[in-house]
N, CA, C and O atoms as a GROMACS GRO file, in nm:
protein
  544
    1MET      N    1  -1.957   2.586  -1.057
    1MET     CA    2  -1.840   2.503  -1.075
    1MET      C    3  -1.735   2.536  -0.969
    1MET      O    4  -1.672   2.446  -0.914
    2ILE      N    5  -1.716   2.663  -0.941
    2ILE     CA    6  -1.618   2.705  -0.841
    2ILE      C    7  -1.658   2.656  -0.703
    2ILE      O    8  -1.573   2.614  -0.625
    3LYS      N    9  -1.788   2.660  -0.674
    3LYS     CA   10  -1.836   2.615  -0.544
    3LYS      C   11  -1.807   2.466  -0.524
    3LYS      O   12  -1.763   2.424  -0.417
    4GLY      N   13  -1.832   2.386  -0.629
    4GLY     CA   14  -1.803   2.243  -0.621
    4GLY      C   15  -1.655   2.216  -0.601
    4GLY      O   16  -1.617   2.127  -0.525
    5PHE      N   17  -1.570   2.293  -0.670
    5PHE     CA   18  -1.425   2.278  -0.653
    5PHE      C   19  -1.384   2.313  -0.512
    5PHE      O   20  -1.300   2.245  -0.452
    6LYS      N   21  -1.442   2.420  -0.457
    6LYS     CA   22  -1.410   2.462  -0.320
    6LYS      C   23  -1.448   2.354  -0.220
    6LYS      O   24  -1.372   2.325  -0.128
    7GLU      N   25  -1.566   2.293  -0.238
    7GLU     CA   26  -1.608   2.184  -0.150
    7GLU      C   27  -1.514   2.064  -0.162
    7GLU      O   28  -1.483   2.000  -0.062
    8PHE      N   29  -1.471   2.035  -0.283
    8PHE     CA   30  -1.378   1.924  -0.305
    8PHE      C   31  -1.246   1.948  -0.232
    8PHE      O   32  -1.194   1.858  -0.167
    9ILE      N   33  -1.193   2.068  -0.243
    9ILE     CA   34  -1.066   2.102  -0.180
    9ILE      C   35  -1.078   2.102  -0.028
    9ILE      O   36  -0.984   2.063   0.041
   10MET      N   37  -1.190   2.146   0.023
   10MET     CA   38  -1.206   2.160   0.167
   10MET      C   39  -1.236   2.029   0.238
   10MET      O   40  -1.240   2.024   0.362
   11ARG      N   41  -1.257   1.922   0.163
   11ARG     CA   42  -1.278   1.792   0.228
   11ARG      C   43  -1.151   1.751   0.301
   11ARG      O   44  -1.040   1.781   0.255
   12GLY      N   45  -1.167   1.685   0.411
   12GLY     CA   46  -1.051   1.643   0.489
   12GLY      C   47  -0.963   1.543   0.418
   12GLY      O   48  -0.841   1.546   0.434
   13ASN      N   49  -1.022   1.453   0.339
   13ASN     CA   50  -0.940   1.350   0.277
   13ASN      C   51  -0.847   1.406   0.170
   13ASN      O   52  -0.742   1.346   0.145
   14VAL      N   53  -0.880   1.516   0.106
   14VAL     CA   54  -0.791   1.576   0.007
   14VAL      C   55  -0.668   1.633   0.077
   14VAL      O   56  -0.556   1.616   0.029
   15ILE      N   57  -0.689   1.698   0.188
   15ILE     CA   58  -0.577   1.753   0.266
   15ILE      C   59  -0.490   1.639   0.318
   15ILE      O   60  -0.368   1.646   0.313
   16ASP      N   61  -0.554   1.533   0.369
   16ASP     CA   62  -0.478   1.418   0.418
   16ASP      C   63  -0.394   1.356   0.308
   16ASP      O   64  -0.279   1.317   0.330
   17LEU      N   65  -0.451   1.346   0.190
   17LEU     CA   66  -0.378   1.289   0.077
   17LEU      C   67  -0.258   1.376   0.041
   17LEU      O   68  -0.150   1.323   0.015
   18ALA      N   69  -0.275   1.507   0.040
   18ALA     CA   70  -0.164   1.596   0.009
   18ALA      C   71  -0.052   1.583   0.112
   18ALA      O   72   0.066   1.578   0.077
   19VAL      N   73  -0.090   1.576   0.239
   19VAL     CA   74   0.010   1.560   0.345
   19VAL      C   75   0.082   1.426   0.329
   19VAL      O   76   0.204   1.419   0.344
   20ALA      N   77   0.008   1.321   0.298
   20ALA     CA   78   0.069   1.188   0.281
   20ALA      C   79   0.167   1.187   0.165
   20ALA      O   80   0.273   1.125   0.175
   21VAL      N   81   0.134   1.253   0.056
   21VAL     CA   82   0.225   1.258  -0.059
   21VAL      C   83   0.354   1.330  -0.022
   21VAL      O   84   0.463   1.285  -0.058
   22VAL      N   85   0.342   1.442   0.047
   22VAL     CA   86   0.461   1.518   0.085
   22VAL      C   87   0.547   1.438   0.182
   22VAL      O   88   0.669   1.431   0.166
   23ILE      N   89   0.485   1.378   0.282
   23ILE     CA   90   0.561   1.299   0.379
   23ILE      C   91   0.623   1.178   0.312
   23ILE      O   92   0.738   1.143   0.338
   24GLY      N   93   0.547   1.113   0.223
   24GLY     CA   94   0.600   0.997   0.151
   24GLY      C   95   0.720   1.033   0.065
   24GLY      O   96   0.818   0.958   0.061
   25ALA      N   97   0.714   1.146  -0.003
   25ALA     CA   98   0.827   1.189  -0.087
   25ALA      C   99   0.949   1.221  -0.002
   25ALA      O  100   1.061   1.184  -0.038
   26ALA      N  101   0.929   1.288   0.110
   26ALA     CA  102   1.041   1.320   0.198
   26ALA      C  103   1.102   1.194   0.257
   26ALA      O  104   1.224   1.181   0.264
   27PHE      N  105   1.017   1.102   0.299
   27PHE     CA  106   1.069   0.978   0.356
   27PHE      C  107   1.140   0.895   0.251
   27PHE      O  108   1.243   0.833   0.280
   28ALA      N  109   1.088   0.892   0.128
   28ALA     CA  110   1.154   0.817   0.020
   28ALA      C  111   1.294   0.873  -0.006
   28ALA      O  112   1.387   0.797  -0.033
   29ALA      N  113   1.309   1.006   0.003
   29ALA     CA  114   1.441   1.066  -0.015
   29ALA      C  115   1.537   1.022   0.095
   29ALA      O  116   1.654   0.994   0.069
   30VAL      N  117   1.488   1.016   0.219
   30VAL     CA  118   1.572   0.971   0.331
   30VAL      C  119   1.612   0.826   0.313
   30VAL      O  120   1.729   0.791   0.331
   31VAL      N  121   1.518   0.741   0.278
   31VAL     CA  122   1.548   0.599   0.259
   31VAL      C  123   1.644   0.580   0.142
   31VAL      O  124   1.737   0.499   0.151
   32THR      N  125   1.624   0.653   0.034
   32THR     CA  126   1.714   0.642  -0.082
   32THR      C  127   1.855   0.680  -0.043
   32THR      O  128   1.951   0.613  -0.083
   33THR      N  129   1.871   0.786   0.034
   33THR     CA  130   2.004   0.829   0.077
   33THR      C  131   2.070   0.725   0.166
   33THR      O  132   2.188   0.694   0.149
   34ILE      N  133   1.995   0.671   0.260
   34ILE     CA  134   2.051   0.570   0.350
   34ILE      C  135   2.091   0.445   0.272
   34ILE      O  136   2.199   0.390   0.293
   35VAL      N  137   2.005   0.400   0.183
   35VAL     CA  138   2.035   0.279   0.106
   35VAL      C  139   2.154   0.302   0.015
   35VAL      O  140   2.241   0.216   0.005
   36SER      N  141   2.159   0.417  -0.053
   36SER     CA  142   2.271   0.441  -0.144
   36SER      C  143   2.402   0.464  -0.068
   36SER      O  144   2.509   0.440  -0.123
   37SER      N  145   2.394   0.511   0.056
   37SER     CA  146   2.516   0.535   0.134
   37SER      C  147   2.563   0.413   0.211
   37SER      O  148   2.682   0.400   0.238
   38VAL      N  149   2.472   0.324   0.247
   38VAL     CA  150   2.509   0.209   0.329
   38VAL      C  151   2.499   0.078   0.251
   38VAL      O  152   2.594   0.000   0.247
   39VAL      N  153   2.385   0.055   0.189
   39VAL     CA  154   2.362  -0.074   0.124
   39VAL      C  155   2.440  -0.086  -0.006
   39VAL      O  156   2.498  -0.192  -0.033
   40THR      N  157   2.445   0.019  -0.086
   40THR     CA  158   2.518   0.013  -0.213
   40THR      C  159   2.665  -0.021  -0.194
   40THR      O  160   2.715  -0.109  -0.264
   41PRO      N  161   2.737   0.044  -0.101
   41PRO     CA  162   2.877   0.004  -0.082
   41PRO      C  163   2.892  -0.142  -0.039
   41PRO      O  164   2.986  -0.210  -0.079
   42LEU      N  165   2.799  -0.190   0.044
   42LEU     CA  166   2.805  -0.331   0.085
   42LEU      C  167   2.782  -0.424  -0.034
   42LEU      O  168   2.853  -0.524  -0.048
   43LEU      N  169   2.685  -0.392  -0.118
   43LEU     CA  170   2.660  -0.475  -0.236
   43LEU      C  171   2.776  -0.467  -0.334
   43LEU      O  172   2.815  -0.568  -0.394
   44ASN      N  173   2.831  -0.348  -0.351
   44ASN     CA  174   2.945  -0.334  -0.442
   44ASN      C  175   3.068  -0.408  -0.391
   44ASN      O  176   3.146  -0.460  -0.470
   45ALA      N  177   3.085  -0.411  -0.259
   45ALA     CA  178   3.199  -0.485  -0.202
   45ALA      C  179   3.184  -0.634  -0.230
   45ALA      O  180   3.284  -0.705  -0.241
   46ALA      N  181   3.061  -0.682  -0.240
   46ALA     CA  182   3.039  -0.823  -0.269
   46ALA      C  183   3.079  -0.858  -0.412
   46ALA      O  184   3.098  -0.976  -0.444
   47GLY      N  185   3.091  -0.758  -0.497
   47GLY     CA  186   3.129  -0.782  -0.636
   47GLY      C  187   3.275  -0.817  -0.653
   47GLY      O  188   3.310  -0.876  -0.755
   48GLY      N  189   3.359  -0.785  -0.559
   48GLY     CA  190   3.501  -0.817  -0.569
   48GLY      C  191   3.585  -0.692  -0.589
   48GLY      O  192   3.531  -0.584  -0.617
   49ALA      N  193   3.716  -0.705  -0.576
   49ALA     CA  194   3.806  -0.591  -0.584
   49ALA      C  195   3.823  -0.542  -0.728
   49ALA      O  196   3.838  -0.422  -0.750
   50GLU      N  197   3.820  -0.633  -0.825
   50GLU     CA  198   3.844  -0.593  -0.964
   50GLU      C  199   3.717  -0.541  -1.033
   50GLU      O  200   3.726  -0.480  -1.140
   51VAL      N  201   3.604  -0.562  -0.975
   51VAL     CA  202   3.478  -0.524  -1.036
   51VAL      C  203   3.435  -0.389  -0.980
   51VAL      O  204   3.460  -0.360  -0.863
   52GLY      N  205   3.371  -0.306  -1.063
   52GLY     CA  206   3.328  -0.174  -1.021
   52GLY      C  207   3.205  -0.177  -0.932
   52GLY      O  208   3.164  -0.072  -0.883
   53GLY      N  209   3.147  -0.290  -0.910
   53GLY     CA  210   3.029  -0.302  -0.828
   53GLY      C  211   2.962  -0.435  -0.858
   53GLY      O  212   3.017  -0.520  -0.928
   54LEU      N  213   2.844  -0.451  -0.804
   54LEU     CA  214   2.770  -0.574  -0.826
   54LEU      C  215   2.694  -0.558  -0.957
   54LEU      O  216   2.585  -0.501  -0.961
   55GLY      N  217   2.751  -0.609  -1.063
   55GLY     CA  218   2.692  -0.598  -1.196
   55GLY      C  219   2.788  -0.657  -1.298
   55GLY      O  220   2.890  -0.716  -1.263
   56PHE      N  221   2.752  -0.640  -1.425
   56PHE     CA  222   2.836  -0.695  -1.531
   56PHE      C  223   2.818  -0.613  -1.658
   56PHE      O  224   2.719  -0.542  -1.674
   57PHE      N  225   2.918  -0.626  -1.747
   57PHE     CA  226   2.913  -0.559  -1.876
   57PHE      C  227   2.859  -0.658  -1.979
   57PHE      O  228   2.900  -0.773  -1.983
   58ILE      N  229   2.767  -0.611  -2.062
   58ILE     CA  230   2.722  -0.695  -2.172
   58ILE      C  231   2.830  -0.699  -2.279
   58ILE      O  232   2.857  -0.804  -2.336
   59ARG      N  233   2.893  -0.584  -2.305
   59ARG     CA  234   3.010  -0.576  -2.392
   59ARG      C  235   3.125  -0.528  -2.306
   59ARG      O  236   3.114  -0.426  -2.238
   60GLU      N  237   3.233  -0.599  -2.308
   60GLU     CA  238   3.347  -0.573  -2.221
   60GLU      C  239   3.395  -0.428  -2.231
   60GLU      O  240   3.417  -0.377  -2.341
   61ASN      N  241   3.412  -0.362  -2.116
   61ASN     CA  242   3.464  -0.226  -2.101
   61ASN      C  243   3.385  -0.120  -2.177
   61ASN      O  244   3.442  -0.018  -2.216
   62ASN      N  245   3.257  -0.143  -2.198
   62ASN     CA  246   3.171  -0.042  -2.258
   62ASN      C  247   3.074   0.005  -2.150
   62ASN      O  248   2.979  -0.066  -2.118
   63PRO      N  249   3.097   0.124  -2.093
   63PRO     CA  250   3.014   0.169  -1.980
   63PRO      C  251   2.865   0.176  -2.012
   63PRO      O  252   2.783   0.165  -1.921
   64ALA      N  253   2.830   0.194  -2.137
   64ALA     CA  254   2.689   0.203  -2.174
   64ALA      C  255   2.618   0.068  -2.164
   64ALA      O  256   2.495   0.062  -2.163
   65THR      N  257   2.694  -0.041  -2.155
   65THR     CA  258   2.633  -0.174  -2.149
   65THR      C  259   2.644  -0.236  -2.010
   65THR      O  260   2.623  -0.357  -1.995
   66TYR      N  261   2.674  -0.156  -1.910
   66TYR     CA  262   2.687  -0.208  -1.773
   66TYR      C  263   2.549  -0.229  -1.711
   66TYR      O  264   2.468  -0.137  -1.707
   67VAL      N  265   2.524  -0.349  -1.663
   67VAL     CA  266   2.399  -0.382  -1.594
   67VAL      C  267   2.430  -0.375  -1.445
   67VAL      O  268   2.504  -0.458  -1.392
   68ASP      N  269   2.372  -0.274  -1.378
   68ASP     CA  270   2.402  -0.249  -1.237
   68ASP      C  271   2.299  -0.319  -1.149
   68ASP      O  272   2.190  -0.267  -1.124
   69ILE      N  273   2.334  -0.437  -1.104
   69ILE     CA  274   2.243  -0.516  -1.020
   69ILE      C  275   2.227  -0.452  -0.883
   69ILE      O  276   2.121  -0.461  -0.822
   70ALA      N  277   2.332  -0.387  -0.834
   70ALA     CA  278   2.322  -0.319  -0.704
   70ALA      C  279   2.216  -0.209  -0.707
   70ALA      O  280   2.144  -0.192  -0.609
   71ALA      N  281   2.206  -0.136  -0.816
   71ALA     CA  282   2.105  -0.031  -0.827
   71ALA      C  283   1.963  -0.090  -0.826
   71ALA      O  284   1.872  -0.033  -0.767
   72ILE      N  285   1.946  -0.204  -0.892
   72ILE     CA  286   1.816  -0.270  -0.893
   72ILE      C  287   1.780  -0.317  -0.751
   72ILE      O  288   1.668  -0.296  -0.705
   73LEU      N  289   1.875  -0.379  -0.683
   73LEU     CA  290   1.850  -0.423  -0.546
   73LEU      C  291   1.823  -0.304  -0.454
   73LEU      O  292   1.738  -0.312  -0.366
   74ASN      N  293   1.894  -0.194  -0.474
   74ASN     CA  294   1.871  -0.074  -0.394
   74ASN      C  295   1.728  -0.021  -0.415
   74ASN      O  296   1.661   0.016  -0.319
   75ALA      N  297   1.683  -0.018  -0.539
   75ALA     CA  298   1.548   0.030  -0.568
   75ALA      C  299   1.444  -0.059  -0.500
   75ALA      O  300   1.345  -0.009  -0.446
   76LEU      N  301   1.466  -0.189  -0.503
   76LEU     CA  302   1.373  -0.281  -0.436
   76LEU      C  303   1.373  -0.260  -0.285
   76LEU      O  304   1.267  -0.262  -0.222
   77ILE      N  305   1.489  -0.240  -0.227
   77ILE     CA  306   1.498  -0.218  -0.083
   77ILE      C  307   1.431  -0.087  -0.045
   77ILE      O  308   1.358  -0.081   0.054
   78VAL      N  309   1.454   0.020  -0.123
   78VAL     CA  310   1.390   0.149  -0.097
   78VAL      C  311   1.238   0.135  -0.104
   78VAL      O  312   1.167   0.186  -0.017
   79PHE      N  313   1.189   0.065  -0.205
   79PHE     CA  314   1.044   0.046  -0.218
   79PHE      C  315   0.987  -0.030  -0.099
   79PHE      O  316   0.887   0.012  -0.041
   80LEU      N  317   1.050  -0.140  -0.061
   80LEU     CA  318   0.998  -0.221   0.049
   80LEU      C  319   1.002  -0.146   0.182
   80LEU      O  320   0.908  -0.152   0.260
   81LEU      N  321   1.112  -0.074   0.208
   81LEU     CA  322   1.120   0.003   0.332
   81LEU      C  323   1.017   0.115   0.335
   81LEU      O  324   0.953   0.138   0.437
   82THR      N  325   1.001   0.185   0.223
   82THR     CA  326   0.903   0.293   0.217
   82THR      C  327   0.762   0.239   0.237
   82THR      O  328   0.683   0.296   0.312
   83ALA      N  329   0.730   0.129   0.169
   83ALA     CA  330   0.597   0.069   0.183
   83ALA      C  331   0.573   0.022   0.326
   83ALA      O  332   0.463   0.038   0.379
   84ALA      N  333   0.674  -0.036   0.389
   84ALA     CA  334   0.658  -0.084   0.527
   84ALA      C  335   0.633   0.032   0.623
   84ALA      O  336   0.546   0.024   0.710
   85VAL      N  337   0.708   0.140   0.606
   85VAL     CA  338   0.690   0.254   0.696
   85VAL      C  339   0.554   0.318   0.674
   85VAL      O  340   0.486   0.353   0.770
   86VAL      N  341   0.514   0.335   0.548
   86VAL     CA  342   0.382   0.393   0.521
   86VAL      C  343   0.273   0.305   0.583
   86VAL      O  344   0.178   0.356   0.642
   87TYR      N  345   0.287   0.173   0.569
   87TYR     CA  346   0.186   0.083   0.623
   87TYR      C  347   0.180   0.091   0.776
   87TYR      O  348   0.073   0.110   0.833
   88PHE      N  349   0.297   0.078   0.841
   88PHE     CA  350   0.298   0.072   0.986
   88PHE      C  351   0.280   0.207   1.054
   88PHE      O  352   0.231   0.213   1.167
   89VAL      N  353   0.318   0.316   0.988
   89VAL     CA  354   0.308   0.448   1.050
   89VAL      C  355   0.177   0.518   1.013
   89VAL      O  356   0.124   0.596   1.093
   90LEU      N  357   0.125   0.492   0.894
   90LEU     CA  358   0.004   0.562   0.851
   90LEU      C  359  -0.119   0.472   0.845
   90LEU      O  360  -0.223   0.505   0.902
   91VAL      N  361  -0.110   0.359   0.777
   91VAL     CA  362  -0.227   0.276   0.752
   91VAL      C  363  -0.278   0.209   0.879
   91VAL      O  364  -0.398   0.217   0.909
   92VAL      N  365  -0.191   0.143   0.953
   92VAL     CA  366  -0.234   0.071   1.074
   92VAL      C  367  -0.297   0.166   1.176
   92VAL      O  368  -0.406   0.136   1.226
   93PRO      N  369  -0.234   0.279   1.208
   93PRO     CA  370  -0.299   0.370   1.304
   93PRO      C  371  -0.432   0.426   1.253
   93PRO      O  372  -0.526   0.441   1.331
   94MET      N  373  -0.441   0.458   1.125
   94MET     CA  374  -0.567   0.510   1.071
   94MET      C  375  -0.677   0.405   1.076
   94MET      O  376  -0.792   0.437   1.106
   95ASN      N  377  -0.644   0.279   1.046
   95ASN     CA  378  -0.742   0.172   1.056
   95ASN      C  379  -0.788   0.153   1.200
   95ASN      O  380  -0.906   0.131   1.226
   96THR      N  381  -0.694   0.162   1.294
   96THR     CA  382  -0.728   0.150   1.435
   96THR      C  383  -0.821   0.263   1.479
   96THR      O  384  -0.919   0.240   1.549
   97LEU      N  385  -0.789   0.386   1.436
   97LEU     CA  386  -0.876   0.500   1.470
   97LEU      C  387  -1.015   0.484   1.408
   97LEU      O  388  -1.115   0.516   1.472
   98ALA      N  389  -1.021   0.435   1.285
   98ALA     CA  390  -1.151   0.415   1.220
   98ALA      C  391  -1.234   0.310   1.294
   98ALA      O  392  -1.354   0.326   1.310
   99GLU      N  393  -1.170   0.202   1.339
   99GLU     CA  394  -1.240   0.098   1.414
   99GLU      C  395  -1.290   0.152   1.548
   99GLU      O  396  -1.402   0.122   1.590
  100ARG      N  397  -1.207   0.231   1.615
  100ARG     CA  398  -1.248   0.290   1.743
  100ARG      C  399  -1.366   0.385   1.724
  100ARG      O  400  -1.459   0.387   1.805
  101ARG      N  401  -1.361   0.464   1.615
  101ARG     CA  402  -1.470   0.557   1.586
  101ARG      C  403  -1.600   0.480   1.560
  101ARG      O  404  -1.706   0.519   1.610
  102LYS      N  405  -1.592   0.372   1.484
  102LYS     CA  406  -1.710   0.290   1.457
  102LYS      C  407  -1.764   0.229   1.586
  102LYS      O  408  -1.886   0.227   1.607
  103ALA      N  409  -1.676   0.181   1.671
  103ALA     CA  410  -1.719   0.122   1.798
  103ALA      C  411  -1.784   0.228   1.887
  103ALA      O  412  -1.884   0.200   1.953
  104LYS      N  413  -1.727   0.347   1.889
  104LYS     CA  414  -1.782   0.454   1.972
  104LYS      C  415  -1.920   0.497   1.924
  104LYS      O  416  -2.009   0.526   2.005
  105LEU      N  417  -1.937   0.501   1.792
  105LEU     CA  418  -2.066   0.541   1.735
  105LEU      C  419  -2.164   0.425   1.727
  105LEU      O  420  -2.281   0.446   1.695
  106GLY      N  421  -2.119   0.305   1.755
  106GLY     CA  422  -2.206   0.188   1.751
  106GLY      C  423  -2.236   0.139   1.611
  106GLY      O  424  -2.338   0.074   1.589
  107ILE      N  425  -2.150   0.170   1.517
  107ILE     CA  426  -2.169   0.127   1.379
  107ILE      C  427  -2.118  -0.016   1.365
  107ILE      O  428  -2.003  -0.046   1.399
  108VAL      N  429  -2.205  -0.102   1.315
  108VAL     CA  430  -2.167  -0.241   1.296
  108VAL      C  431  -2.163  -0.268   1.146
  108VAL      O  432  -2.259  -0.241   1.075
  109ASP      N  433  -2.050  -0.321   1.099
  109ASP     CA  434  -2.038  -0.355   0.958
  109ASP      C  435  -2.124  -0.477   0.928
  109ASP      O  436  -2.129  -0.572   1.006
  110ASP      N  437  -2.192  -0.472   0.814
  110ASP     CA  438  -2.267  -0.589   0.771
  110ASP      C  439  -2.166  -0.697   0.733
  110ASP      O  440  -2.067  -0.670   0.664
  111GLU      N  441  -2.194  -0.817   0.778
  111GLU     CA  442  -2.102  -0.925   0.744
  111GLU      C  443  -2.115  -0.957   0.596
  111GLU      O  444  -2.225  -0.955   0.540
  112GLU      N  445  -2.004  -0.988   0.536
  112GLU     CA  446  -2.006  -1.024   0.395
  112GLU      C  447  -2.046  -1.170   0.384
  112GLU      O  448  -1.989  -1.257   0.451
  113ILE      N  449  -2.144  -1.197   0.298
  113ILE     CA  450  -2.190  -1.334   0.282
  113ILE      C  451  -2.175  -1.373   0.136
  113ILE      O  452  -2.177  -1.288   0.046
  114SER      N  453  -2.160  -1.501   0.113
  114SER     CA  454  -2.145  -1.549  -0.023
  114SER      C  455  -2.280  -1.550  -0.093
  114SER      O  456  -2.384  -1.538  -0.030
  115ASP      N  457  -2.276  -1.566  -0.224
  115ASP     CA  458  -2.399  -1.572  -0.302
  115ASP      C  459  -2.483  -1.693  -0.263
  115ASP      O  460  -2.606  -1.686  -0.261
  116GLU      N  461  -2.415  -1.802  -0.232
  116GLU     CA  462  -2.488  -1.924  -0.194
  116GLU      C  463  -2.566  -1.903  -0.065
  116GLU      O  464  -2.682  -1.943  -0.054
  117VAL      N  465  -2.502  -1.841   0.031
  117VAL     CA  466  -2.568  -1.816   0.160
  117VAL      C  467  -2.684  -1.719   0.140
  117VAL      O  468  -2.790  -1.736   0.201
  118ALA      N  469  -2.665  -1.618   0.058
  118ALA     CA  470  -2.773  -1.522   0.032
  118ALA      C  471  -2.892  -1.592  -0.034
  118ALA      O  472  -3.007  -1.565   0.001
  119THR      N  473  -2.864  -1.681  -0.129
  119THR     CA  474  -2.972  -1.755  -0.195
  119THR      C  475  -3.045  -1.846  -0.096
  119THR      O  476  -3.168  -1.853  -0.098
  120LEU      N  477  -2.970  -1.913  -0.011
  120LEU     CA  478  -3.031  -1.999   0.089
  120LEU      C  479  -3.118  -1.920   0.186
  120LEU      O  480  -3.225  -1.966   0.225
  121ARG      N  481  -3.073  -1.803   0.225
  121ARG     CA  482  -3.152  -1.718   0.314
  121ARG      C  483  -3.281  -1.672   0.246
  121ARG      O  484  -3.387  -1.665   0.308
  122GLU      N  485  -3.271  -1.641   0.118
  122GLU     CA  486  -3.390  -1.600   0.044
  122GLU      C  487  -3.491  -1.714   0.035
  122GLU      O  488  -3.611  -1.693   0.052
  123ILE      N  489  -3.443  -1.834   0.009
  123ILE     CA  490  -3.531  -1.951   0.005
  123ILE      C  491  -3.596  -1.973   0.141
  123ILE      O  492  -3.716  -2.000   0.149
  124ARG      N  493  -3.517  -1.961   0.246
  124ARG     CA  494  -3.570  -1.977   0.382
  124ARG      C  495  -3.680  -1.876   0.410
  124ARG      O  496  -3.784  -1.910   0.467
  125ASP      N  497  -3.657  -1.752   0.371
  125ASP     CA  498  -3.757  -1.648   0.394
  125ASP      C  499  -3.884  -1.673   0.314
  125ASP      O  500  -3.994  -1.650   0.364
  126LEU      N  501  -3.870  -1.721   0.190
  126LEU     CA  502  -3.988  -1.752   0.109
  126LEU      C  503  -4.067  -1.868   0.169
  126LEU      O  504  -4.190  -1.865   0.171
  127LEU      N  505  -3.995  -1.969   0.217
  127LEU     CA  506  -4.065  -2.082   0.281
  127LEU      C  507  -4.134  -2.038   0.409
  127LEU      O  508  -4.245  -2.084   0.438
  128ALA      N  509  -4.072  -1.951   0.484
  128ALA     CA  510  -4.134  -1.900   0.608
  128ALA      C  511  -4.258  -1.818   0.574
  128ALA      O  512  -4.357  -1.824   0.648
  129ALA      N  513  -4.254  -1.743   0.466
  129ALA     CA  514  -4.370  -1.664   0.426
  129ALA      C  515  -4.485  -1.755   0.383
  129ALA      O  516  -4.601  -1.724   0.410
  130ARG      N  517  -4.455  -1.866   0.318
  130ARG     CA  518  -4.558  -1.963   0.277
  130ARG      C  519  -4.625  -2.025   0.399
  130ARG      O  520  -4.746  -2.044   0.401
  131ARG      N  521  -4.545  -2.056   0.499
  131ARG     CA  522  -4.600  -2.118   0.620
  131ARG      C  523  -4.699  -2.025   0.688
  131ARG      O  524  -4.803  -2.069   0.735
  132THR      N  525  -4.667  -1.897   0.692
  132THR     CA  526  -4.757  -1.803   0.759
  132THR      C  527  -4.883  -1.781   0.679
  132THR      O  528  -4.988  -1.748   0.735
  133ASP      N  529  -4.875  -1.800   0.546
  133ASP     CA  530  -4.995  -1.787   0.462
  133ASP      C  531  -5.081  -1.914   0.465
  133ASP      O  532  -5.198  -1.911   0.426
  134GLY      N  533  -5.024  -2.022   0.512
  134GLY     CA  534  -5.096  -2.148   0.516
  134GLY      C  535  -5.099  -2.220   0.383
  134GLY      O  536  -5.184  -2.307   0.361
  135THR      N  537  -5.008  -2.186   0.293
  135THR     CA  538  -5.007  -2.250   0.162
  135THR      C  539  -4.914  -2.370   0.157
  135THR      O  540  -4.909  -2.435   0.053
  136LEU      N  541  -4.843  -2.402   0.258
  136LEU     CA  542  -4.749  -2.514   0.255
  136LEU      C  543  -4.809  -2.637   0.313
  136LEU      O  544  -4.743  -2.741   0.318
   0.00000   0.00000   0.00000
């Protein structure tokens, strides 16, 4: 059991995953700070001078019933920015490297075909086999 665990840990993709999680968490903290320091004040300024921010109270002057729309928008912006950076900084380069590696090794992906095309090819092959047997 220990040997299997050691092999699992020593695989490259486990290490890559750990690094990605750490980098993703650090980057999310940076994006959260930037959004809360820059975007939140801008959104709150849009709420007006008398309002505490972009949001509303369900019950007047009860802080527990305040719906903070700026916080929701900030969370969406943080998510989209983090996802975009992860995609463009990690996913796209890794896909490019994988394609280059496949091209260098001469690996060709099998084309994906529909069920209909597969059935038609099977029928074609059966008919070709009949012709060679002389049964058609």
